[in-house]
C-alpha positions in Angstrom: 12.1 -31.1 12.1 12.0 -31.7 8.4 15.6 -30.8 8.2 16.8 -33.2 10.9 16.9 -36.0 8.5 17.6 -34.2 5.2 19.9 -35.6 2.5 22.9 -33.9 4.0 22.1 -35.2 7.5 24.7 -34.7 10.2 26.1 -37.5 12.4 23.6 -39.2 14.7 25.0 -37.5 17.7 24.4 -34.1 16.2 20.8 -35.1 15.2 20.2 -36.2 18.8 21.5 -32.9 20.1 19.3 -31.0 17.7 16.3 -33.1 18.5 16.7 -32.4 22.3 17.1 -28.6 21.6 14.0 -28.7 19.4 12.0 -30.6 22.0 12.9 -27.9 24.6 12.0 -25.2 22.2 8.6 -26.7 21.4 7.8 -27.0 25.1 8.2 -23.2 25.4 6.0 -22.3 22.4 3.0 -20.1 22.8 -0.3 -22.1 22.7 -1.1 -21.0 19.1 2.3 -21.9 17.8 2.3 -25.2 19.7 -1.0 -26.0 18.1 0.5 -25.4 14.6 3.3 -27.8 15.4 0.8 -30.4 16.7 -1.3 -30.2 13.6 1.7 -30.5 11.3 3.8 -33.1 13.0 1.4 -35.0 15.3 -1.7 -35.1 13.2 0.2 -35.0 9.9 -1.7 -32.2 8.3 -0.2 -30.6 5.3 0.9 -26.9 5.7 -1.6 -25.8 3.1 -4.5 -27.3 5.1 -3.2 -25.7 8.3 -2.9 -22.3 6.6 -6.4 -22.5 5.3 -7.8 -23.7 8.7 -6.2 -20.7 10.6 -7.0 -18.2 7.8 -3.4 -17.3 7.0 -2.6 -15.8 3.7 0.4 -14.0 2.3 -1.3 -10.6 2.7 -1.9 -10.7 6.4 0.3 -10.5 9.4 -0.6 -10.8 13.1 1.2 -9.8 16.2 0.2 -10.1 19.8 -1.7 -6.8 19.6 -2.7 -6.3 16.0 -3.6 -7.8 12.7 -2.8 -6.0 9.5 -4.3 -7.1 6.1 -3.4 -5.7 2.8 -6.3 -6.4 0.4 -5.9 -7.0 -3.4 -7.4 -3.6 -4.0 -4.6 -2.0 -2.0 -6.8 -1.2 1.0 -5.3 -1.8 4.4 -7.0 -3.0 7.5 -5.6 -2.8 11.0 -7.3 -4.2 14.0 -6.2 -3.5 17.5 -7.0 -6.7 19.5 -7.0 -5.1 22.9 -10.0 -2.9 22.0 -11.5 -4.9 19.1 -10.8 -8.6 19.5 -13.5 -9.5 16.9 -12.0 -7.2 14.3 -15.0 -5.2 13.5 -13.5 -1.7 13.1 -10.2 -1.1 11.2 -8.0 1.6 12.7 -5.7 1.7 9.7 -6.8 5.2 8.7 -6.3 6.8 12.1 -3.1 9.0 12.4 -2.2 7.6 15.8 -1.8 4.1 14.2 0.4 5.2 11.3 3.6 3.9 12.9 2.0 0.5 13.6 0.7 0.3 10.0 4.2 1.1 8.7 5.9 -1.4 11.0 3.5 -4.2 10.2 3.5 -3.5 6.4 7.3 -3.6 6.5 7.1 -6.9 8.4 4.7 -8.2 5.9 6.8 -7.1 2.9 10.3 -7.9 4.2 9.8 -11.0 6.3 7.0 -12.6 4.4 7.1 -11.0 1.0 5.4 -13.1 -1.5 5.8 -16.3 0.4 3.1 -18.9 0.3 1.0 -19.6 3.4 3.1 -22.8 3.8 6.3 -20.8 4.2 4.5 -18.3 6.5 3.7 -21.1 8.8 7.3 -22.2 8.9 8.5 -18.7 9.4 6.0 -18.2 12.2 7.1 -21.4 13.9 10.8 -20.5 13.5 10.2 -17.0 14.9 8.1 -18.4 17.9 10.8 -20.9 18.6 13.5 -18.3 18.6 11.5 -16.1 20.9 10.7 -19.0 23.2 14.3 -20.1 23.4 15.7 -16.6 23.8 17.9 -16.7 20.7 
């Protein structure tokens, strides 16, 4: 949305087309992603405040089934939400979860890298929007 009216804005017709596509995409977002959009653009909250409110940091990544956190002391925590929704017991050290740890660490390092929580929110929204729209 921020880019719709950037310095190098396209013609009004192109903006209208993009706005319609964005509206359709937002309507298809998962509830959590929709809430992030609502907080940012309807309530006007800054991304830093949203990141703090939802507990997102550059060292954690969440998928539909897991959350992986890499701590500053290099310990890794992995929680499997289907069996531990409250995240009491990390399964990071169990051999049967090695591939999940590796996949999520790669996702954390490659897709999020050292980005700030602000950019993580935008990356998450973009990813959710792509998934919702089938792109």
